[in-house]
matplotlib code that plots the C-alpha trace (Angstrom):
import matplotlib.pyplot as plt

x = [49.5, 51.8, 51.2, 47.5, 44.8, 42.3, 41.9, 45.6, 48.7, 51.6, 54.8, 57.6, 60.3, 64.0, 65.3, 67.1, 65.5, 66.5, 63.8, 63.6, 63.7, 60.9, 61.1, 62.0, 63.9, 63.3, 62.1, 63.3, 61.5, 62.6, 62.5, 61.9, 64.0, 67.2, 67.5, 69.1, 66.2, 67.9, 66.1, 67.6, 67.3, 66.4, 65.0, 64.5, 61.1, 60.0, 58.2, 55.0, 55.0, 54.9, 52.3, 49.9, 50.2, 49.3, 52.8, 54.0, 57.7, 59.6, 60.8, 64.6, 66.2, 67.2, 63.5, 64.0, 66.9, 65.2, 66.5, 65.1, 68.1, 68.2, 64.5, 63.4, 60.8, 58.5, 56.2, 53.2, 51.0, 51.8, 53.2, 50.6, 53.2, 56.8, 59.6, 61.0, 57.7, 57.3, 60.6, 59.7, 56.5, 58.4, 60.8, 57.8, 56.2, 59.4, 59.3, 55.7, 56.7, 59.6, 57.1, 54.8, 57.4, 58.6, 55.0, 54.3, 57.6, 57.0, 53.2, 52.1, 48.5, 47.3, 50.1, 48.9, 45.4, 45.9, 49.2, 47.7, 49.7, 46.4, 43.1, 41.4, 43.4, 40.8, 40.8, 44.5, 46.1, 43.7, 45.8, 48.8, 46.7, 45.4, 49.0, 50.0, 47.0, 47.4, 51.1, 50.6, 48.0, 50.6, 53.2, 55.2, 55.9, 55.8, 58.5, 58.1, 61.2, 62.6, 61.3, 63.0, 61.3, 62.0, 59.8, 57.7, 55.2, 53.2, 49.8, 46.8, 43.6, 40.5, 37.5, 35.4, 37.0, 35.9, 32.8, 34.8, 37.4, 34.8, 33.0, 36.2, 35.8, 38.8, 39.2, 39.7, 42.6, 43.7, 47.1, 48.5, 51.9, 52.1, 54.6, 56.6, 58.4, 59.5, 60.0, 61.4, 59.5, 57.9, 56.0, 57.6, 56.5, 59.4, 58.9, 60.6, 63.5, 64.1, 62.8, 61.4, 58.3, 57.4, 53.7, 53.6, 56.1, 56.5, 59.2, 62.2, 61.2, 57.5, 55.9, 54.4, 52.3, 50.4, 48.6, 48.7, 46.5, 47.2, 49.1, 52.2, 51.9, 54.2, 53.9, 55.8, 56.7, 57.1, 58.5, 57.4, 55.2, 52.9, 49.5, 47.6, 44.0, 43.7, 45.8, 45.0, 46.8, 47.4, 48.3, 44.6, 42.4, 39.6, 41.8, 43.2, 39.6, 38.3, 41.3, 42.6, 44.7, 46.1, 46.8, 48.6, 52.4]
y = [35.1, 36.5, 35.4, 36.3, 38.3, 36.8, 37.0, 37.7, 37.4, 34.9, 36.6, 34.8, 33.8, 34.4, 30.9, 29.2, 25.8, 23.0, 21.0, 17.6, 14.5, 12.0, 8.2, 7.1, 10.2, 10.5, 13.6, 14.9, 15.1, 17.7, 17.9, 21.3, 24.0, 25.2, 29.0, 29.6, 27.9, 24.6, 21.4, 19.9, 16.4, 14.7, 11.4, 10.4, 9.3, 7.5, 9.1, 7.5, 9.7, 12.8, 11.2, 11.0, 14.8, 15.1, 15.5, 13.5, 13.9, 14.6, 18.2, 18.9, 18.6, 22.3, 23.2, 22.5, 24.9, 28.3, 31.5, 34.9, 36.7, 40.3, 40.4, 41.3, 39.4, 41.7, 40.4, 42.7, 40.2, 41.9, 38.7, 36.3, 34.8, 34.4, 36.0, 32.5, 31.2, 34.3, 33.5, 29.9, 30.9, 33.2, 30.4, 28.0, 30.6, 30.7, 26.9, 26.9, 29.4, 27.2, 24.4, 26.8, 28.1, 24.5, 23.4, 26.2, 25.7, 22.0, 22.2, 20.5, 21.8, 18.8, 19.2, 22.8, 21.7, 18.4, 18.8, 20.6, 23.8, 25.6, 24.9, 27.0, 26.0, 26.8, 30.4, 30.9, 29.0, 29.5, 32.2, 29.8, 26.9, 29.3, 30.2, 26.6, 25.8, 28.7, 28.1, 24.4, 25.1, 27.0, 24.3, 26.5, 26.4, 29.2, 30.7, 33.3, 35.4, 37.1, 39.9, 41.2, 40.6, 43.4, 42.4, 39.5, 41.1, 38.6, 40.1, 39.0, 38.8, 39.8, 37.5, 40.5, 40.1, 36.5, 37.4, 39.6, 36.9, 34.2, 36.3, 35.9, 32.1, 32.0, 30.9, 33.1, 32.2, 34.1, 35.0, 36.3, 37.3, 40.7, 40.6, 43.7, 43.2, 45.2, 44.5, 43.8, 40.6, 39.0, 36.0, 34.4, 31.8, 29.6, 27.5, 24.1, 25.9, 28.0, 31.2, 33.5, 35.7, 38.2, 37.9, 40.2, 42.4, 44.7, 47.2, 47.8, 49.4, 48.9, 47.7, 44.3, 44.1, 41.0, 39.5, 35.7, 34.2, 30.7, 28.6, 26.5, 22.9, 20.1, 17.8, 14.4, 14.7, 18.5, 19.5, 22.7, 24.8, 27.8, 26.5, 29.3, 30.0, 33.3, 35.6, 39.3, 41.8, 44.8, 47.0, 46.9, 49.6, 47.1, 45.0, 47.9, 49.1, 45.7, 44.6, 47.8, 48.1, 44.6, 45.6, 48.8, 49.0]
z = [-58.8, -61.3, -64.9, -65.1, -63.3, -61.0, -57.2, -57.1, -59.2, -59.2, -58.0, -59.9, -57.5, -57.8, -57.8, -60.7, -61.1, -63.5, -65.2, -63.7, -65.9, -66.0, -65.3, -61.8, -60.7, -57.0, -55.2, -51.9, -48.6, -46.1, -42.4, -40.7, -42.4, -40.9, -40.2, -43.7, -45.5, -46.4, -45.3, -42.2, -43.6, -47.0, -47.9, -51.5, -52.7, -55.9, -58.7, -57.6, -54.5, -56.8, -59.1, -56.1, -56.0, -59.6, -61.1, -64.0, -63.0, -59.9, -59.3, -59.0, -55.6, -55.8, -55.2, -51.5, -51.2, -50.5, -49.2, -48.3, -49.7, -48.5, -47.8, -44.3, -42.3, -40.4, -37.7, -37.2, -35.2, -31.9, -30.5, -31.7, -34.0, -32.9, -35.0, -35.5, -36.8, -39.0, -40.6, -41.1, -42.8, -45.2, -46.1, -46.6, -48.9, -51.0, -51.2, -52.4, -55.1, -56.1, -56.7, -58.5, -60.9, -61.6, -62.2, -64.6, -66.5, -66.9, -67.6, -64.3, -64.1, -62.1, -59.6, -58.9, -58.4, -56.5, -54.5, -51.5, -52.1, -51.8, -50.0, -52.8, -55.8, -58.5, -57.3, -56.4, -59.2, -62.1, -63.7, -63.8, -65.1, -67.8, -68.7, -69.1, -71.2, -73.6, -74.1, -74.6, -77.3, -79.2, -78.6, -76.1, -72.5, -69.9, -67.8, -65.0, -64.3, -61.3, -59.2, -56.0, -52.7, -50.2, -47.2, -46.0, -43.6, -41.4, -40.5, -38.6, -40.7, -38.7, -39.0, -40.1, -43.5, -43.9, -46.0, -48.4, -48.9, -49.4, -52.1, -54.1, -53.7, -51.5, -47.8, -44.7, -42.5, -39.4, -40.9, -44.2, -45.6, -47.2, -50.0, -50.8, -54.1, -57.1, -60.8, -63.3, -63.8, -66.8, -68.3, -71.3, -73.8, -75.0, -78.2, -78.9, -80.6, -77.5, -78.9, -76.2, -76.5, -73.8, -73.0, -70.0, -68.2, -65.2, -65.4, -63.1, -59.8, -60.3, -57.0, -56.8, -53.6, -52.7, -49.7, -49.5, -46.8, -45.6, -43.1, -42.7, -44.0, -43.1, -46.2, -46.1, -49.8, -50.4, -47.0, -45.2, -47.5, -47.3, -48.1, -49.9, -48.8, -50.6, -52.8, -53.5, -55.7, -53.4, -56.3, -57.3, -55.9, -55.2, -53.0, -51.1, -50.4, -49.4, -47.4, -45.9, -43.9, -44.6, -48.2, -47.2, -47.5]

ax = plt.figure().add_subplot(projection="3d")
ax.plot(x, y, z, "-o")
ax.set_aspect("equal")
plt.show()
């Protein structure tokens, strides 16, 4: 996931999220998403519900409001997945990234590891946890900025790739979403005075291709999320060779 190298990279999502306050601020629960990505219903939950997921504060309600923007959803499963489900998966992916970006910006390492957003969190989220730890040691916090998603391509993952995926200490699932995105995007450290230091950067128009294996999760606290099982950087030659044609544009 963008922000560090590992099995994959964290793609920073294009949502503007406010930092939630601590204390007893409630968090939302969503029903199934409506076609435009907004939750169909919301129920407030106490902070304790989020603490059980490893968070020290509740995320902002805006985290539930996700959109695909101008990005297209492409279903390449030859009918194994319906177009409606493919769109729901793409929206759930965006919600997971909203939680990811919030967690990184507020230093919520334990939430990334314990929330259930991944069945292989030590592999998938390790780059993000490392970003949080390094910035915290310097007295700073991390912020991932926007990239532009162009396509969400739902693909079947043959079981013949299971061994290759497991060698990366990740988990095989029968489906993955191929992310077609472009920069600019960057990782910044922000000090207590608000000064911003660019730590990594991808320029405008540079492709950011990623393959995120997983499945739809219906979480009573977080709502519908894409539960990561694997995450591969498809701009890397090793990933393209190992996961071809899944990592091909």
